[in-house]
C-alpha positions in Angstrom: -17.5 23.9 2.9 -21.1 23.0 2.0 -22.0 22.4 5.6 -20.7 25.9 6.5 -22.6 27.5 3.5 -25.8 26.0 4.9 -24.9 26.8 8.5 -25.0 23.2 9.7 -21.7 23.6 11.6 -21.2 25.9 14.5 -17.4 26.0 14.2 -14.2 24.3 13.2 -10.4 24.3 13.7 -9.6 21.8 10.9 -10.5 23.6 7.7 -7.8 23.5 5.0 -6.4 26.9 4.1 -7.8 26.7 0.6 -11.3 25.9 2.0 -11.3 28.8 4.5 -10.0 31.4 2.1 -12.7 30.3 -0.4 -15.4 30.5 2.2 -14.2 34.0 3.3 -15.0 35.2 -0.2 -18.6 33.8 0.2 -21.0 36.5 1.3 -23.3 34.1 3.2 -20.3 32.7 5.1 -18.9 36.1 6.0 -22.3 37.2 7.2 -22.8 34.3 9.5 -19.3 33.3 10.7 -16.2 34.9 12.3 -12.9 33.3 11.3 -9.2 33.7 12.1 -5.9 32.2 11.0 -3.5 31.9 13.9 0.0 30.4 14.3 0.5 27.1 16.2 3.4 25.3 17.8 3.2 22.6 15.0 5.6 22.3 12.1 5.8 20.4 8.9 9.0 18.6 7.6 10.6 16.4 5.1 12.2 13.4 6.9 15.2 11.7 5.3 16.3 8.2 6.2 19.8 8.7 7.6 20.4 5.0 8.4 19.2 3.1 5.4 19.9 -0.6 5.3 21.5 -0.4 1.8 19.3 -3.2 0.6 15.7 -2.3 0.5 16.5 1.4 0.9 19.6 2.6 -0.8 22.2 4.7 0.9 21.1 8.0 -0.4 20.6 10.2 2.6 23.2 8.9 5.0 25.5 11.7 3.8 25.0 15.0 5.5 26.1 16.9 2.4 23.4 15.2 0.4 20.7 16.0 3.0 21.8 19.7 2.9 21.6 19.6 -1.0 18.0 18.3 -0.8 17.2 21.1 1.6 18.5 23.7 -0.9 16.4 22.1 -3.7 13.0 22.4 -2.0 10.7 25.1 -3.6 9.7 26.8 -0.3 8.1 29.8 -1.9 6.0 27.8 -4.3 4.8 25.5 -1.5 3.9 28.5 0.7 2.0 30.3 -2.1 0.1 27.3 -3.4 -0.5 25.3 -0.3 -0.4 28.0 2.5 -1.6 31.0 0.5 1.6 32.8 1.4 0.9 33.1 5.1 3.0 30.3 6.6 6.3 31.0 8.4 9.4 29.0 7.6 11.0 27.1 10.5 14.7 26.3 10.7 14.6 23.7 13.5 12.5 21.5 15.7 11.3 24.3 18.1 8.5 26.7 17.2 9.5 30.3 16.7 6.7 31.2 19.1 8.9 29.9 22.0 11.8 31.6 23.7 13.5 28.1 23.5 13.8 28.5 19.8 17.4 29.2 18.6 16.6 32.2 16.4 20.2 32.4 15.1 19.5 29.4 12.9 18.2 30.7 9.6 15.9 28.7 7.3 17.7 27.2 4.4 17.0 29.0 1.1 16.1 27.4 -2.2 19.1 27.4 -4.5 19.3 24.7 -7.2 22.8 25.7 -8.2 24.1 25.3 -4.7 22.2 22.0 -4.4 23.8 20.7 -7.6 27.3 21.6 -6.5 26.8 19.8 -3.2 25.6 16.7 -5.0 28.7 16.9 -7.3 31.0 17.1 -4.2 29.3 14.1 -2.6 29.9 12.0 -5.7 26.5 11.9 -7.2 27.0 12.7 -10.9 25.2 11.7 -14.1 27.7 9.3 -15.6 25.5 7.6 -18.2 23.6 10.6 -19.7 20.1 9.6 -18.6 19.6 12.9 -16.7 19.6 11.1 -13.3 22.6 11.3 -11.0 24.3 8.1 -10.0 27.1 6.8 -7.8 29.1 3.6 -7.3 28.2 2.2 -3.9 29.9 -1.1 -2.9 30.8 -1.8 -6.5 27.3 -1.1 -7.9 26.1 1.9 -9.8 23.1 3.3 -8.0 20.8 5.9 -9.6 19.6 8.7 -7.3 15.9 7.6 -7.2 13.7 7.4 -4.2 10.1 7.2 -3.0 8.6 10.1 -1.1 5.9 8.9 1.3 3.1 11.3 2.3 -0.5 11.1 3.7 -3.3 10.7 1.2 -5.4 13.4 3.0 -5.7 16.3 2.9 -4.8 17.0 -0.7 -2.2 19.6 0.2 0.3 16.8 1.0 0.0 15.6 -2.6 0.6 19.1 -3.9 3.7 19.5 -1.7 5.1 16.1 -2.8 4.6 17.0 -6.5 6.3 20.4 -6.2 9.2 18.8 -4.4 9.5 16.1 -7.1 9.4 18.6 -9.9 12.2 20.7 -8.3 14.5 17.7 -7.6 14.1 16.6 -11.2 15.9 19.8 -12.3 19.0 18.7 -10.4 19.0 15.1 -11.7 17.2 13.5 -8.7 14.2 11.3 -9.4 11.6 11.5 -6.6 8.5 9.3 -6.8 5.7 10.5 -4.6 3.7 7.7 -2.9 0.5 8.4 -1.1 -0.7 6.3 1.9 -3.0 6.4 4.8 -1.8 8.0 8.1 -1.8 4.6 9.8 0.4 3.0 7.1 2.7 6.0 6.9 3.2 5.9 10.7 3.9 2.2 10.7 6.4 2.5 7.8 8.1 5.3 9.7 8.4 3.4 12.9 10.0 0.4 11.0 12.3 2.9 9.2 10.8 1.5 6.0 11.1 4.6 3.8 13.6 6.7 1.8 11.9 10.0 2.6 8.6 11.1 4.0 6.5 14.2 4.5 4.9 14.7 7.9 4.3 17.1 10.8 4.7 17.3 14.5 2.3 18.9 17.0 3.7 21.0 19.8 2.7 23.2 22.7 4.1 26.0 24.8 5.6 23.5 27.3 9.4 23.1 27.5 10.7 20.7 24.9 11.6 17.1 25.7 13.7 15.9 22.8 14.0 12.3 23.9 11.2 10.7 21.8 12.0 12.3 18.5 15.7 12.8 18.6 17.2 10.3 21.0 19.2 7.4 19.5 17.4 4.9 21.7 14.1 6.0 20.2 15.4 4.9 16.8 16.6 1.5 18.0 13.3 0.7 19.8 11.1 1.9 16.9 10.1 5.1 18.7 9.5 8.5 17.0 13.1 9.0 15.9 12.1 7.7 12.5 15.1 9.1 10.5 17.9 7.8 12.7 19.4 11.1 13.9 21.7 11.0 16.9 25.1 10.4 18.4 26.6 10.3 22.0 27.0 14.1 22.1 23.3 14.7 21.1 22.1 12.1 23.6 24.1 13.7 26.4 22.6 17.1 25.5 19.1 15.6 25.5 19.6 14.1 29.0 21.1 17.4 30.3 18.2 19.4 28.9 15.6 17.1 30.5 16.9 17.6 34.0 18.1 21.2 33.9 15.6 23.4 35.9 17.3 26.7 35.4 15.6 28.2 32.4 18.5 30.1 31.0 20.9 27.2 31.3 18.2 24.9 29.8 17.7 27.2 26.8 21.4 27.4 26.2 21.7 23.6 26.1 18.6 23.5 23.9 20.2 26.0 21.5 23.2 23.7 21.2 21.1 20.6 20.4 19.1 22.6 17.8 22.3 23.6 16.2 23.5 20.0 16.0 20.2 19.0 14.3 20.4 21.9 12.0 23.9 21.0 10.8 23.1 17.3 10.4 19.8 18.1 8.5 18.0 14.8 9.2 14.8 16.8 8.5 14.3 19.5 5.9 12.3 21.8 8.1 9.4 23.4 6.2 6.7 25.6 7.8 5.2 26.5 11.1 1.6 25.3 10.8 -1.4 27.6 11.2 -4.8 26.8 12.7 -7.9 28.0 10.8 -10.6 28.8 13.4 -14.3 29.4 12.5 -17.1 30.2 14.8 -20.8 31.1 14.1 -21.7 34.7 15.0 -24.5 33.5 17.2 -21.7 32.7 19.8 -20.0 35.4 21.8 -16.8 35.4 23.8 -15.1 33.0 21.4 -11.4 32.9 22.4 -8.7 31.4 20.3 -5.1 30.5 21.1 -1.9 29.0 19.6 -2.0 26.5 22.5 -4.0 23.3 21.9 -6.9 22.8 21.7 -6.9 26.3 20.1 -10.5 27.0 20.9 -12.0 26.8 24.5 -15.6 25.8 24.3 -16.4 26.5 27.9 -16.0 30.2 27.2 -18.6 30.3 24.4 -21.9 31.9 25.0 -25.0 32.3 22.9 -25.4 36.0 22.3 -25.2 38.8 19.9 -22.0 40.6 20.9 -19.4 38.5 19.2 -15.7 39.0 19.4 -12.9 36.6 18.5 -10.0 37.4 20.9 -6.6 36.4 19.6 -4.2 36.4 22.5 -1.3 35.1 20.5 -1.1 37.3 17.4 0.0 41.0 17.9 
């Protein structure tokens, strides 16, 4: 922010929402820079370990009903207002709403602590000892519903999201302990399935989806990007069929089916479609921006006085 106030930087696509909105209220910044907030193909999510070992990581999220309960307990509105300044769009599945491949019939799960509590009751997680934390007998041992939530230590918005989630879960008798770590450590723990739950994001593009790496069962077994352990033979068959189907209508229909499977199983709590915050100094003209990576196309920039940010993605 200081570099922009002193006009050291020509532009950026990495400013945090809070920083950009703060700068936009600065007269010097507004006089010297154009800025835009545009949607991207990226999305954020809360990943739940669906295949815990039962030793280092307790069997908390191997139950689909529990995962759905957690989804109902997330304070989406609070996260959007505090972290995203109310401008982010909810997502219901693993495909960006910007794409025709997105199954628009799947609706984002709404926050409802009462529904979440009932689901946890039905799944056998009940506070039996009066300590305000739900528990359950698993293989003859009473296990409290406590878990660590891993998240990246930068930017600060991840910590804010983790805290809001922990506060909300506490209201339904679930103890969530946010744990910050570097991106490198988080990624390694994810690949080893060494987590209970984690906050993260995936980047995307306008290209057709290839679900193999993130959702195929083999990608869980070989420490690929299927960190959470989603998958079954039906899902794998759909993934293979989608990969080789060249007819776009048939391909989208298969993709809709897979998205519905993922939605029902809830291995992720899908959060928000990410935005990109673009800034360009007004001494540059012909600055174009796009939802498609890399979001700004530097070869189009010219030094000049007639400046216009063209947004080809936002109506």
